C-alpha positions in Angstrom: 126.9 150.5 146.5 127.2 151.4 142.8 124.1 150.6 140.8 124.4 148.0 138.0 122.8 149.3 134.6 122.1 145.8 133.5 123.6 146.2 130.2 126.7 144.2 129.5 129.9 145.8 128.4 131.2 145.3 124.6 133.4 142.2 125.6 130.6 140.4 127.1 128.0 141.5 124.4 130.4 139.9 121.8 130.4 136.7 123.7 126.5 136.8 124.2 126.2 137.3 120.4 128.5 134.5 119.5 126.6 132.2 122.0 123.5 133.0 120.2 124.9 132.8 116.6 126.8 129.5 117.1 124.3 127.9 119.5 126.8 127.5 122.3 126.1 126.5 125.8 127.2 128.7 128.8 129.9 126.1 129.6 131.3 126.3 126.1 131.4 130.1 126.2 133.1 130.1 129.5 135.7 127.5 128.3 136.4 129.4 125.2 136.8 132.7 127.4 139.3 130.8 129.5 141.3 129.7 126.7 141.5 133.2 125.3 139.7 132.8 122.1 138.2 135.6 120.2 134.3 135.4 119.9 134.4 137.2 116.4 136.6 134.3 114.9 134.3 131.5 116.2 132.8 131.2 112.8 135.9 129.5 111.4 135.5 126.7 113.7 131.9 126.0 112.7 131.2 122.7 110.9 128.9 123.9 108.0 129.1 120.8 106.1 128.8 117.4 107.4 132.1 115.6 108.2 133.6 113.5 105.4 133.7 110.4 107.7 130.0 110.4 108.3 129.3 111.0 104.6 131.4 107.8 103.8 129.5 105.6 106.3 126.2 106.0 104.6 127.8 104.9 101.2 129.5 101.8 102.9 126.3 100.9 104.4 124.5 101.0 101.0 127.3 98.9 99.5 127.1 96.4 102.3 123.2 96.0 101.9 123.8 95.6 98.0 126.3 92.8 98.7 123.7 91.1 101.1 120.9 91.1 98.7 123.3 90.0 95.7 124.1 86.9 97.9 120.4 86.3 98.5 120.8 86.4 102.3 
């Protein structure tokens, strides 16, 4: 039997680094590998800013509260 060195090859190391960098689960990495994605290009898919839909909801909530206060309810 051949001995394992315990050190991953370069392809696996790239996925390990991407998993740490982007806080991915093992299932996410496995799915991305099966889809043939490139671990070095996962940064393009990151959502650095909050989604615009979620930003708009907080302003809508404030407007709703102001309307309620104006009516005296």
